[in-house]
N, C-alpha and C positions, 0 to 999 in steps of 0.2 A: 695513547701515544700523542694524538693531537687534541685531546679533550681539554677544555678549560677547567674541568673539575679535578682538583688535586686530591681531595679526600671526601669520603662519605661519612665521616665521623659525626658531623653536626647537621646531617640531612633532616629536613623537616617534612611534614606531611601537608599536602594540598588537597582539599576536598572540593570537588566541583559541585556536587549536589549532596546535601545532608538528608537525613531521614525526615520526611514530611516537610521539605522545604518548598519554596515556590517553584523551583525548577522541576522537582519531581512531580508536582501536581500539574504543571504545564505540559510536561511530556506525557503524563498519563491521560490527561484530557485530550490532547492532540491525537494520541493513539486511539482512543475511544471514538473520537469524531471520524477519523479515517476509516476505522473498521465499520462503523455504522453507515457511513457514506458508501463504502464499497458494497455492503450488504443491500442497501436500498437500490443502488444502481444495478446490481445483479438481478434483483427481483423485477425491476422495470424491464430489463433486457429479456428475461425469460418470458414475462407476460407478452411483450411485443413479439417474440419469436413464436410462441404458441398461437397467438392470434394470426400471424402471417401464415403459419402452416395450415390452420383451419380454413383460411380464406384462399388457399392455394396461391400465395404470393411468395416471392423470394424473401428470405429473412434479412439478408444483407444486400445492399446495392452493388452493382458491378457484375462482371462475368463470373460464372461458376468456377470454382477452383478445380484443379485437376483431380479426377476421381469422384467428384460430386455428381449426383444425378442432375439432369437438365432441369431448368426452371419450368414451372407449369405454364 
């Protein structure tokens, strides 16, 4: 009704990323870096948490959340 397109007879195709293009590789490498960064940070947090538990220290700073046991 209010569309500026009158006909779809001569419609063309627009590709944003083609197979093995620079955009595909950039997105793939970015996703890989984000995943590896997340995994490294997770391992660091777990190591810190286990060390704090062994030393009878709170894992996170601040007051204990509701339902958590009191800090040592």
